[in-house]
N, C-alpha and C positions, 0 to 999 in steps of 0.2 A: 854500399852497404848490402850485404847478402840478404836474400829473401828468406827470412826465417819466421817461424811461429813458435809459440809457447804451448807446451803440452802438460797438462796436469792429470794425474791418475788418482783415483780414490779407492778406498777399501781393498778388497781382494785383488783388484786389478793392479794397484800399486805394489802389493805384495808379490804378485806373479812377475811383474816387470822388474822388481828390485829397486824401484825409484818412484818418487811422488811427482817429480818435475823433470822435464826435458826441454831443451831448445833444439829444434830440428829444422832442416831445410824444408821449405814449404812444398808439399806434394801437389798443390793446386786444387784438390777437391777432397771432400771428406771420404769418399769411397776409395780413392787411391791411398789416402792416409790409413784407412782401416786395413787394406791389403798389405801395406808396408809394415804396419804394426804386427799383423799376424805372422808375417815372414820373419821379422826381427825377434818377436817374442812368441814362440810356438806355444807357450804355456797358456796363451789367451784363446787358442783354438777351442771351440766348444763352450766357451764362456759367453753369457749374455751380457751385453753392455750397451749403453746409449752414449751418444756424443752430444756435447753442447758447444756451440760456437759463441764466444763472448757472452756466456751465461744464458743462452737461448737454446733449448733442446732442438736438435735437428730431426726433421721428419723424413727427409730425402737427401740424396746426394747434393751437396752444397759447395760452391766455390769458396776457397779460403784465400784471404788476402794477407800480405806481409804484415807481421806484427800481431795478428789475431791470436786469441787464446782458445785452445781446444781443451775441453775437460772430458775425460773418460769416466763414465758413471756406472757403477754396478747397479743391479736391480734394487729398487727400494719401494717401500709401500708407505702410505700415509697412515696417520693414526689419530 
């Protein structure tokens, strides 16, 4: 079974990417994933977004394991 992860994008990020959901080959870390996304979707350059791994916000570069889910989150504020 190939080493794949699930990627979900929300809000303006999904609009810029043209999709809300992708299954991609595991890049191994969140920083490598971010660089791959910026190369594949140049529309994301200059946009601010956070990443969550299995529903937990990432604070630093983090290893990604097979089958995990990454969410790309646009800026948001509480209310």
